[in-house]
C-alpha positions, 0 to 999 in steps of 0.5 A: 377497606383500605386507601389501596384498596377503594382506589381499585374500586373508582371508577376513574374515566379515561378521557379529559376534556379540555377547550383545546386538548382532549387527554385518553389514557394512555394506552400500549398502541400511543407507542407510534405517536408519541415516538415520532415527536419524542424525536421531532422534539429530542433536543428540547426533551434532553434537557430536562428528562431523562429516559429522551435520550439520544438514542433512546431505543422504541422497544424502552418505550414501547416497554414503558407504554406497556407498563403505563396501560397496565400500572392504569388498572393498578393505579400505582399511574394513571397516565395520559396522551394529549391529543390537540383537539382540532387536528387530533396532533400529539400535543403534551403527555403526562399524569400522575406518576408517583402516587400515595393512595393513603393521603391521599397524594399525586405527582402531576409530570408532563412534557409536551411536543416542541411545537405546542410550547410557549402557547399555555398546552402545558398550563392549560391541562396542568388545570385539567388534571388539578381538576381531575384529581381533585373531584374524582381522584379526591386528592387532597395534596398535588405535587411537582418537582421541577429542576429547579433550573428548568424556567418553563415547567416552574412557571406552568406550576406557578400558573396553575397555582401550584406554591413553591413549598421549597427548592431543595439542595442537591436532592436531584442528579440531572440528566448529566449525572450531576448534582442538582436542586430539585423545586416542591410545589404543591396544592394542597385541598381540604 
């Protein structure tokens, strides 16, 4: 059996619990809670996220949610809504956005509701994703790629035990369309 077929047969839980968060598999209806959070957090998000530029349309986000829902079942994307355990509010979003089942290798991407920044929620969620990838998905390698100038994202990777493997010079375009350096962080499991 090839790795992709094996991935399709995995029984992947749709919830991950942490002390303060519940991570739920992204579904189409989550657009209703996410779009207002993105709009309220736009000033912080637009600096790093190409999809969070002013004028981002709800329809474009809804299409992403539909793809994320479908790609969960094809194991091409495993994306989660991060809900605060007590309030139920959307604290953030993220999951495994680049998956190579042959290794298996997963890239973790994430963003936070502006009201939840600076309180350890991103690190808590990333640590939960690391454990999930290792224990449930059989990950051998996890990656976090970050714009070299995004100090907050880099700090999350470092607090979650990722090692900076290198800075790739002019490896990406930033949201202004300019060439920018990219940091590659990784965790490897035996």
